[in-house]
N, C-alpha and C positions, 0 to 999 in steps of 0.2 A: 663739365665741371670746371672750375677756377684751376684746379690742380692737373688738369689735362686728361682726369678720367671721363669715362661715359657710361651711360647705361643704356642698353638695347631695350626699347620699350616695345617694338613691333617688328616683325619681319615679313616679306612677302614670301611666295613659294620658291622662289630662286634661291632663298637663303635657308629658309625652314620649310621642308616639304609637308609639314602638318598645319602649316598657316592657312587660314580661310581667305587670304588676300592674295590676288594674282599681282597687284602693283599698287603704287601710291602716286600722286600728284606731286609735283616739286614744291608747292607751297602748302605750309601749315602754318599753325599759330599755337603758342604755349602761353599758359597764364603763371600767375605767381604760384600757385599751387601745384605746379609741373603737370597739369592736365592739357592734353594736346587735343586740337582738332585737325582733321586731315580729310582729303577726299581719297576714297581708295575704289579699287576695282575688285569686286568678289570674285573669287575662284569659281564658286559654284553660281553658274548662270551668266558669269562675265558681265554683271550688273555694277554699275557705279553707285556709291554710297558715301554719306558724310558719316564718319566716327569720330567718337570722343574716348581718349584714353586716359583714365585717372588711376593716380598712385593709389594701392589698395593697402599702404601701412606695412606690408610684408615684403617689400622689394620687388614686387610685380606690379602690372597694370591691369585694370579691368576695361573691357570694350563696351561702348553703348552706342547703338545705331541711333544717329540723329535723324536721318532721312535717306530714302532709296528710291532711286528711279522705279517707277511702276507702283510704289506704295503710297497712296494718297494722291494728291495733286501734281507731284513732281513728275515731270516728262524727260527733263534733261538735267545734267548737271554739268555746266560748263567750267573749263580749267581756271577757276579763280580761287585764290586762298580762302578758306572759312576765317572767322576771327572768333575768339571765344574769351569772354570775360570772367572775372574772378569767381563767379556763382557756377561756371560751367554752362552757361548759356552760349550756344553756338550759332553766329549769325552767317549766312552764305547767300550767294547768288545762285539761282536755279531757273529753271522755265517751266510753266504750267500752261493750261490751255490758253492763256492770254498772252504768253511770250515771257519776256524777261521779268523777275521778280526778285525780290529779296525776302527771305525766310530767316526766321529764329526757331530754335528747338532745344530741348533739353533731353530727349530721349523719351520722354513722355507725351508731351504736347508739342505741336508744330504750328507755328503762326505765320501767315504772310503778311509782312509789314507794308511792303508797297510794290508796285508793278505797273506794267503797261496798261494804259487805260484808267488809271486810278487818278481821281482828282485829288490834288493836294492844297 
């Protein structure tokens, strides 16, 4: 914050033993509504996922899983920062059966935008 204060949105297991997150990638994105998108490593199963954290209006944040390795077409989440727009739509780089691709998701739907082998 401009006054030097900060708000803890989410912590990994090293900081909070009850956290479902083992670690976070260095890159993240935040939109004007203070929603945050980040690549995480889940403590359960050691699986990588894209998470969005939205302010809940009561001083906390709610987590929404956007995508996870092994769920749907995603086979890998390389270490690239996701991007989040004002509506909470998250764009990110992933790998699927065809190789590198760009996906967007909102926690309900996931769409492949472009990737290896696509005609542009």
